[in-house]
Every structure is written in C-alpha cells, then in structure tokens.
TORKOL-4160 file (C-alpha; in steps of 0.2 Angstrom, whole numbers, padded with zeros to 4 digits, m for minus):
286
<pt num="1" X="0420" Y="m0073" Z="m0055"/>
<pt num="2" X="0407" Y="m0059" Z="m0051"/>
<pt num="3" X="0397" Y="m0072" Z="m0041"/>
<pt num="4" X="0412" Y="m0076" Z="m0030"/>
<pt num="5" X="0417" Y="m0058" Z="m0028"/>
<pt num="6" X="0399" Y="m0054" Z="m0022"/>
<pt num="7" X="0399" Y="m0069" Z="m0010"/>
<pt num="8" X="0416" Y="m0065" Z="m0003"/>
<pt num="9" X="0411" Y="m0047" Z="m0001"/>
<pt num="10" X="0396" Y="m0052" Z="0009"/>
<pt num="11" X="0407" Y="m0064" Z="0019"/>
<pt num="12" X="0419" Y="m0051" Z="0024"/>
<pt num="13" X="0404" Y="m0040" Z="0030"/>
<pt num="14" X="0398" Y="m0055" Z="0040"/>
<pt num="15" X="0415" Y="m0057" Z="0048"/>
<pt num="16" X="0416" Y="m0039" Z="0053"/>
<pt num="17" X="0398" Y="m0038" Z="0059"/>
<pt num="18" X="0396" Y="m0032" Z="0077"/>
<pt num="19" X="0385" Y="m0047" Z="0080"/>
<pt num="20" X="0400" Y="m0058" Z="0080"/>
<pt num="21" X="0401" Y="m0055" Z="0098"/>
<pt num="22" X="0387" Y="m0067" Z="0100"/>
<pt num="23" X="0398" Y="m0081" Z="0094"/>
<pt num="24" X="0410" Y="m0077" Z="0109"/>
<pt num="25" X="0396" Y="m0079" Z="0121"/>
<pt num="26" X="0390" Y="m0095" Z="0113"/>
<pt num="27" X="0408" Y="m0102" Z="0115"/>
<pt num="28" X="0408" Y="m0097" Z="0133"/>
<pt num="29" X="0392" Y="m0106" Z="0135"/>
<pt num="30" X="0398" Y="m0122" Z="0127"/>
<pt num="31" X="0414" Y="m0121" Z="0138"/>
<pt num="32" X="0403" Y="m0120" Z="0153"/>
<pt num="33" X="0390" Y="m0133" Z="0149"/>
<pt num="34" X="0399" Y="m0145" Z="0137"/>
<pt num="35" X="0418" Y="m0144" Z="0139"/>
<pt num="36" X="0419" Y="m0141" Z="0158"/>
<pt num="37" X="0407" Y="m0156" Z="0162"/>
<pt num="38" X="0418" Y="m0167" Z="0150"/>
<pt num="39" X="0433" Y="m0162" Z="0160"/>
<pt num="40" X="0423" Y="m0168" Z="0175"/>
<pt num="41" X="0420" Y="m0185" Z="0169"/>
<pt num="42" X="0438" Y="m0186" Z="0163"/>
<pt num="43" X="0443" Y="m0184" Z="0181"/>
<pt num="44" X="0429" Y="m0196" Z="0186"/>
<pt num="45" X="0436" Y="m0210" Z="0176"/>
<pt num="46" X="0454" Y="m0205" Z="0174"/>
<pt num="47" X="0454" Y="m0207" Z="0155"/>
<pt num="48" X="0457" Y="m0193" Z="0142"/>
<pt num="49" X="0445" Y="m0190" Z="0128"/>
<pt num="50" X="0448" Y="m0189" Z="0109"/>
<pt num="51" X="0453" Y="m0171" Z="0105"/>
<pt num="52" X="0438" Y="m0169" Z="0093"/>
<pt num="53" X="0425" Y="m0177" Z="0104"/>
<pt num="54" X="0420" Y="m0160" Z="0111"/>
<pt num="55" X="0417" Y="m0154" Z="0093"/>
<pt num="56" X="0407" Y="m0169" Z="0088"/>
<pt num="57" X="0397" Y="m0166" Z="0104"/>
<pt num="58" X="0393" Y="m0149" Z="0098"/>
<pt num="59" X="0386" Y="m0154" Z="0082"/>
<pt num="60" X="0377" Y="m0170" Z="0087"/>
<pt num="61" X="0370" Y="m0167" Z="0105"/>
<pt num="62" X="0351" Y="m0163" Z="0103"/>
<pt num="63" X="0353" Y="m0148" Z="0115"/>
<pt num="64" X="0369" Y="m0141" Z="0108"/>
<pt num="65" X="0363" Y="m0141" Z="0090"/>
<pt num="66" X="0349" Y="m0128" Z="0093"/>
<pt num="67" X="0361" Y="m0117" Z="0102"/>
<pt num="68" X="0373" Y="m0117" Z="0087"/>
<pt num="69" X="0358" Y="m0115" Z="0075"/>
<pt num="70" X="0351" Y="m0100" Z="0085"/>
<pt num="71" X="0368" Y="m0092" Z="0086"/>
<pt num="72" X="0370" Y="m0094" Z="0067"/>
<pt num="73" X="0352" Y="m0087" Z="0064"/>
<pt num="74" X="0356" Y="m0071" Z="0074"/>
<pt num="75" X="0373" Y="m0069" Z="0065"/>
<pt num="76" X="0363" Y="m0070" Z="0048"/>
<pt num="77" X="0349" Y="m0058" Z="0053"/>
<pt num="78" X="0357" Y="m0043" Z="0044"/>
<pt num="79" X="0359" Y="m0052" Z="0028"/>
<pt num="80" X="0356" Y="m0051" Z="0014"/>
<pt num="81" X="0362" Y="m0034" Z="0013"/>
<pt num="82" X="0348" Y="m0024" Z="0005"/>
<pt num="83" X="0355" Y="m0006" Z="0007"/>
<pt num="84" X="0355" Y="0006" Z="m0008"/>
<pt num="85" X="0373" Y="0001" Z="m0013"/>
<pt num="86" X="0368" Y="m0018" Z="m0013"/>
<pt num="87" X="0353" Y="m0014" Z="m0024"/>
<pt num="88" X="0365" Y="m0006" Z="m0036"/>
<pt num="89" X="0376" Y="m0021" Z="m0036"/>
<pt num="90" X="0361" Y="m0032" Z="m0038"/>
<pt num="91" X="0355" Y="m0023" Z="m0054"/>
<pt num="92" X="0372" Y="m0023" Z="m0062"/>
<pt num="93" X="0375" Y="m0042" Z="m0059"/>
<pt num="94" X="0357" Y="m0048" Z="m0062"/>
<pt num="95" X="0344" Y="m0055" Z="m0049"/>
<pt num="96" X="0348" Y="m0073" Z="m0051"/>
<pt num="97" X="0366" Y="m0072" Z="m0050"/>
<pt num="98" X="0365" Y="m0060" Z="m0035"/>
<pt num="99" X="0354" Y="m0073" Z="m0026"/>
<pt num="100" X="0366" Y="m0087" Z="m0030"/>
<pt num="101" X="0380" Y="m0077" Z="m0023"/>
<pt num="102" X="0370" Y="m0075" Z="m0007"/>
<pt num="103" X="0368" Y="m0094" Z="m0006"/>
<pt num="104" X="0387" Y="m0096" Z="m0008"/>
<pt num="105" X="0390" Y="m0083" Z="0006"/>
<pt num="106" X="0378" Y="m0093" Z="0017"/>
<pt num="107" X="0387" Y="m0109" Z="0014"/>
<pt num="108" X="0404" Y="m0100" Z="0018"/>
<pt num="109" X="0397" Y="m0093" Z="0034"/>
<pt num="110" X="0391" Y="m0110" Z="0039"/>
<pt num="111" X="0408" Y="m0118" Z="0036"/>
<pt num="112" X="0417" Y="m0104" Z="0045"/>
<pt num="113" X="0405" Y="m0107" Z="0060"/>
<pt num="114" X="0410" Y="m0125" Z="0061"/>
<pt num="115" X="0428" Y="m0122" Z="0059"/>
<pt num="116" X="0427" Y="m0110" Z="0074"/>
<pt num="117" X="0419" Y="m0124" Z="0084"/>
<pt num="118" X="0431" Y="m0137" Z="0078"/>
<pt num="119" X="0446" Y="m0126" Z="0084"/>
<pt num="120" X="0438" Y="m0121" Z="0100"/>
<pt num="121" X="0434" Y="m0139" Z="0105"/>
<pt num="122" X="0452" Y="m0144" Z="0102"/>
<pt num="123" X="0460" Y="m0129" Z="0111"/>
<pt num="124" X="0447" Y="m0130" Z="0126"/>
<pt num="125" X="0450" Y="m0149" Z="0130"/>
<pt num="126" X="0469" Y="m0148" Z="0130"/>
<pt num="127" X="0479" Y="m0155" Z="0138"/>
<pt num="128" X="0466" Y="m0169" Z="0142"/>
<pt num="129" X="0464" Y="m0175" Z="0124"/>
<pt num="130" X="0473" Y="m0188" Z="0113"/>
<pt num="131" X="0474" Y="m0190" Z="0094"/>
<pt num="132" X="0467" Y="m0205" Z="0086"/>
<pt num="133" X="0452" Y="m0212" Z="0077"/>
<pt num="134" X="0445" Y="m0221" Z="0092"/>
<pt num="135" X="0432" Y="m0216" Z="0104"/>
<pt num="136" X="0438" Y="m0213" Z="0122"/>
<pt num="137" X="0434" Y="m0224" Z="0137"/>
<pt num="138" X="0427" Y="m0209" Z="0146"/>
<pt num="139" X="0414" Y="m0205" Z="0132"/>
<pt num="140" X="0408" Y="m0223" Z="0133"/>
<pt num="141" X="0408" Y="m0225" Z="0152"/>
<pt num="142" X="0398" Y="m0209" Z="0154"/>
<pt num="143" X="0384" Y="m0218" Z="0144"/>
<pt num="144" X="0383" Y="m0232" Z="0156"/>
<pt num="145" X="0368" Y="m0236" Z="0166"/>
<pt num="146" X="0376" Y="m0234" Z="0182"/>
<pt num="147" X="0368" Y="m0222" Z="0195"/>
<pt num="148" X="0382" Y="m0210" Z="0194"/>
<pt num="149" X="0383" Y="m0209" Z="0175"/>
<pt num="150" X="0364" Y="m0207" Z="0174"/>
<pt num="151" X="0364" Y="m0193" Z="0187"/>
<pt num="152" X="0378" Y="m0185" Z="0178"/>
<pt num="153" X="0369" Y="m0185" Z="0161"/>
<pt num="154" X="0353" Y="m0179" Z="0168"/>
<pt num="155" X="0362" Y="m0164" Z="0176"/>
<pt num="156" X="0373" Y="m0160" Z="0161"/>
<pt num="157" X="0363" Y="m0164" Z="0146"/>
<pt num="158" X="0374" Y="m0154" Z="0134"/>
<pt num="159" X="0390" Y="m0163" Z="0139"/>
<pt num="160" X="0390" Y="m0181" Z="0132"/>
<pt num="161" X="0390" Y="m0190" Z="0115"/>
<pt num="162" X="0375" Y="m0200" Z="0110"/>
<pt num="163" X="0379" Y="m0218" Z="0111"/>
<pt num="164" X="0372" Y="m0222" Z="0094"/>
<pt num="165" X="0385" Y="m0210" Z="0086"/>
<pt num="166" X="0399" Y="m0220" Z="0094"/>
<pt num="167" X="0391" Y="m0237" Z="0090"/>
<pt num="168" X="0388" Y="m0233" Z="0072"/>
<pt num="169" X="0403" Y="m0221" Z="0067"/>
<pt num="170" X="0421" Y="m0220" Z="0069"/>
<pt num="171" X="0428" Y="m0203" Z="0075"/>
<pt num="172" X="0433" Y="m0197" Z="0058"/>
<pt num="173" X="0417" Y="m0204" Z="0050"/>
<pt num="174" X="0406" Y="m0195" Z="0063"/>
<pt num="175" X="0416" Y="m0179" Z="0061"/>
<pt num="176" X="0414" Y="m0179" Z="0042"/>
<pt num="177" X="0396" Y="m0184" Z="0040"/>
<pt num="178" X="0390" Y="m0174" Z="0055"/>
<pt num="179" X="0399" Y="m0158" Z="0048"/>
<pt num="180" X="0391" Y="m0161" Z="0031"/>
<pt num="181" X="0373" Y="m0162" Z="0039"/>
<pt num="182" X="0376" Y="m0147" Z="0050"/>
<pt num="183" X="0383" Y="m0136" Z="0035"/>
<pt num="184" X="0368" Y="m0141" Z="0025"/>
<pt num="185" X="0356" Y="m0138" Z="0039"/>
<pt num="186" X="0364" Y="m0121" Z="0043"/>
<pt num="187" X="0363" Y="m0116" Z="0024"/>
<pt num="188" X="0345" Y="m0121" Z="0023"/>
<pt num="189" X="0341" Y="m0110" Z="0039"/>
<pt num="190" X="0350" Y="m0095" Z="0031"/>
<pt num="191" X="0341" Y="m0097" Z="0015"/>
<pt num="192" X="0324" Y="m0098" Z="0024"/>
<pt num="193" X="0328" Y="m0083" Z="0033"/>
<pt num="194" X="0335" Y="m0073" Z="0018"/>
<pt num="195" X="0321" Y="m0078" Z="0007"/>
<pt num="196" X="0308" Y="m0072" Z="0020"/>
<pt num="197" X="0318" Y="m0057" Z="0023"/>
<pt num="198" X="0317" Y="m0052" Z="0005"/>
<pt num="199" X="0299" Y="m0057" Z="0003"/>
<pt num="200" X="0293" Y="m0049" Z="0020"/>
<pt num="201" X="0306" Y="m0042" Z="0032"/>
<pt num="202" X="0320" Y="m0048" Z="0043"/>
<pt num="203" X="0309" Y="m0051" Z="0058"/>
<pt num="204" X="0298" Y="m0063" Z="0049"/>
<pt num="205" X="0313" Y="m0072" Z="0042"/>
<pt num="206" X="0320" Y="m0074" Z="0060"/>
<pt num="207" X="0303" Y="m0079" Z="0067"/>
<pt num="208" X="0300" Y="m0093" Z="0054"/>
<pt num="209" X="0318" Y="m0099" Z="0057"/>
<pt num="210" X="0315" Y="m0101" Z="0076"/>
<pt num="211" X="0298" Y="m0108" Z="0073"/>
<pt num="212" X="0305" Y="m0122" Z="0062"/>
<pt num="213" X="0319" Y="m0126" Z="0073"/>
<pt num="214" X="0308" Y="m0126" Z="0089"/>
<pt num="215" X="0295" Y="m0137" Z="0081"/>
<pt num="216" X="0308" Y="m0149" Z="0075"/>
<pt num="217" X="0317" Y="m0150" Z="0091"/>
<pt num="218" X="0301" Y="m0153" Z="0101"/>
<pt num="219" X="0294" Y="m0166" Z="0090"/>
<pt num="220" X="0311" Y="m0175" Z="0090"/>
<pt num="221" X="0312" Y="m0175" Z="0109"/>
<pt num="222" X="0294" Y="m0182" Z="0110"/>
<pt num="223" X="0299" Y="m0195" Z="0098"/>
<pt num="224" X="0286" Y="m0193" Z="0085"/>
<pt num="225" X="0290" Y="m0198" Z="0067"/>
<pt num="226" X="0282" Y="m0182" Z="0060"/>
<pt num="227" X="0298" Y="m0174" Z="0066"/>
<pt num="228" X="0306" Y="m0181" Z="0050"/>
<pt num="229" X="0297" Y="m0168" Z="0040"/>
<pt num="230" X="0308" Y="m0154" Z="0049"/>
<pt num="231" X="0326" Y="m0151" Z="0045"/>
<pt num="232" X="0332" Y="m0152" Z="0063"/>
<pt num="233" X="0328" Y="m0171" Z="0064"/>
<pt num="234" X="0340" Y="m0174" Z="0049"/>
<pt num="235" X="0354" Y="m0163" Z="0056"/>
<pt num="236" X="0356" Y="m0173" Z="0072"/>
<pt num="237" X="0365" Y="m0189" Z="0067"/>
<pt num="238" X="0362" Y="m0198" Z="0084"/>
<pt num="239" X="0343" Y="m0200" Z="0080"/>
<pt num="240" X="0347" Y="m0210" Z="0064"/>
<pt num="241" X="0352" Y="m0225" Z="0073"/>
<pt num="242" X="0348" Y="m0235" Z="0089"/>
<pt num="243" X="0361" Y="m0239" Z="0102"/>
<pt num="244" X="0364" Y="m0256" Z="0094"/>
<pt num="245" X="0376" Y="m0258" Z="0079"/>
<pt num="246" X="0367" Y="m0257" Z="0063"/>
<pt num="247" X="0350" Y="m0253" Z="0071"/>
<pt num="248" X="0344" Y="m0240" Z="0058"/>
<pt num="249" X="0330" Y="m0228" Z="0062"/>
<pt num="250" X="0332" Y="m0217" Z="0046"/>
<pt num="251" X="0347" Y="m0219" Z="0034"/>
<pt num="252" X="0360" Y="m0205" Z="0035"/>
<pt num="253" X="0360" Y="m0205" Z="0016"/>
<pt num="254" X="0341" Y="m0201" Z="0016"/>
<pt num="255" X="0345" Y="m0186" Z="0027"/>
<pt num="256" X="0359" Y="m0179" Z="0016"/>
<pt num="257" X="0347" Y="m0181" Z="0001"/>
<pt num="258" X="0333" Y="m0172" Z="0011"/>
<pt num="259" X="0344" Y="m0157" Z="0016"/>
<pt num="260" X="0350" Y="m0155" Z="m0002"/>
<pt num="261" X="0332" Y="m0156" Z="m0008"/>
<pt num="262" X="0327" Y="m0143" Z="0005"/>
<pt num="263" X="0341" Y="m0131" Z="0000"/>
<pt num="264" X="0337" Y="m0133" Z="m0018"/>
<pt num="265" X="0318" Y="m0129" Z="m0015"/>
<pt num="266" X="0323" Y="m0114" Z="m0004"/>
<pt num="267" X="0335" Y="m0109" Z="m0018"/>
<pt num="268" X="0320" Y="m0109" Z="m0031"/>
<pt num="269" X="0309" Y="m0100" Z="m0019"/>
<pt num="270" X="0323" Y="m0087" Z="m0016"/>
<pt num="271" X="0325" Y="m0085" Z="m0034"/>
<pt num="272" X="0307" Y="m0082" Z="m0037"/>
<pt num="273" X="0306" Y="m0070" Z="m0023"/>
<pt num="274" X="0320" Y="m0059" Z="m0030"/>
<pt num="275" X="0314" Y="m0059" Z="m0048"/>
<pt num="276" X="0297" Y="m0052" Z="m0042"/>
<pt num="277" X="0305" Y="m0040" Z="m0030"/>
<pt num="278" X="0302" Y="m0021" Z="m0032"/>
<pt num="279" X="0320" Y="m0014" Z="m0032"/>
<pt num="280" X="0314" Y="0003" Z="m0030"/>
<pt num="281" X="0307" Y="m0001" Z="m0013"/>
<pt num="282" X="0320" Y="m0014" Z="m0008"/>
<pt num="283" X="0333" Y="m0002" Z="0001"/>
<pt num="284" X="0319" Y="0006" Z="0011"/>
<pt num="285" X="0314" Y="m0010" Z="0020"/>
<pt num="286" X="0321" Y="m0018" Z="0036"/>
C-alpha cells in the first residue's frame, strides 16, 4: 500500500506539473501533421477512416513515435523528485520500495499519455470516422503506388499507417499490441532517465534518453539490423513485418520480451544506484 501511495503521489505531481503544457503543443502538432492530412485523403478518396486509425498512426508511424517519446521524456525530466521532503519519504519507506514506486509511477504516466492520445485521436477525426474492427479503404488507398499517393506520403510522412501494420494486424489487434509496446518503451525511457538522474543529474538522464532514441531511429531508417539493439526498433510495430502477409522480419513476441528484459535490467540498475546513493547530498542535486 505504501508503494502505491508514493506512486500515486508522484503521479499527481506529474499531472500538475507546469510542463504538461508541452503535451498540448504535441497534440497541436499531431493535429496539424497527422490528423489534418488524414482528413485530406478522406476527402481525396471519399471514404471515412476507422475512428482509432489516427491513434494507431500516432504509436506506429516512425516519425510520430519519436515526437511522442520526446514529449514524454521532457514531461519526466523533473522526476524522480529528490527534494528534501522526498528524501525523508525515501528514508521512511526504504530505498528499494521507493524506487519500485517510481517505476510504478512511470508506467502510470506512460498509460496516461497513451490514453490522452487515444481520446484526442477519436475526437479530432470526428465526424469522419466509423466504428469497427476493419481498416478503412482510405488508409489502404493512400498506401498505393499511384503518383498522387506516393507524392502525398512524401509530403505528409506523419499521416499514414504502415501497410505492414494493416496487412498483419486487425484494428483491435494493432491497437492492443502497439499500445503494449509503447507503454513498455516509454517506461524504459523513463527508467533510463530516472536512473541516470539519480546517478549523475537530470541533464545526463535526458541526454542519454535522446541519444538512445536518435541512434535507434537513425539506424532503423537506414535499415541496419544493428537497430534491433535499440528499444526504438522494438517499439515500432510496422518494422516487424514486410508488406506481404506473414512476412516476418522480427517477431512481435521477441520485441515484447526484449522490452520487458530492458525494463528489468533498468530496474536492477536503478535499484543499485539508489542503494549506493548518498542521501545527505541527494536533495542538493539537480
């Protein structure tokens, strides 16, 4: 119960943090560069889209995922709270229990971020969306190799679903598995940032997070297999399959296991760091 109380307390602080304004700017950007172009090709083809297709685009498009991850990284920059009062709570609850509560808080924050994106995607696409477990004709047609579709994709890279996602998943399946991958990825990023913030400072934590994200994205775009060493490759479902049905490049189950293992390793690293932390200096650090 103490663990939950600490995690919930951190979660409330996170919700009230002034930096939440950044989430609003991110939603505005996604509306401009993802939802608005989707509405354009709805008009182009005269076909509505599935209501949750914008959300799935947010968490699978190779250019949208970094935007969301960067937003989350900035929202987490003030955590863990290492003020004098937080240090007192840490001493009373125990170092290991305190760190477990921070990981729980990070997972809660990740789920909340996805919930906000889910609701925003549905609201933003109305009334041009339909309910069902089928992909829209518009989402399929925009992936065609016609001159107009290719030009549209090149000028609006954040606006369309990867064809491999539609070929290998149902709408509900894509929403479920891609949400799981994203939550695991964001929780890993938060743990990386928090652990390095405790060991060094918050600037080092954020820098390491951005470097890991940037390297993973660059290697993924280039198409090098070494990209599979980075969490980013495992968080983007579209790159697990080719455009043909059952053309597996890397199994989704393997990515889920990779991200769980990565979170477990970061948890062990964070626990080791907090056990060795000099509490007398903790509240004086940035």
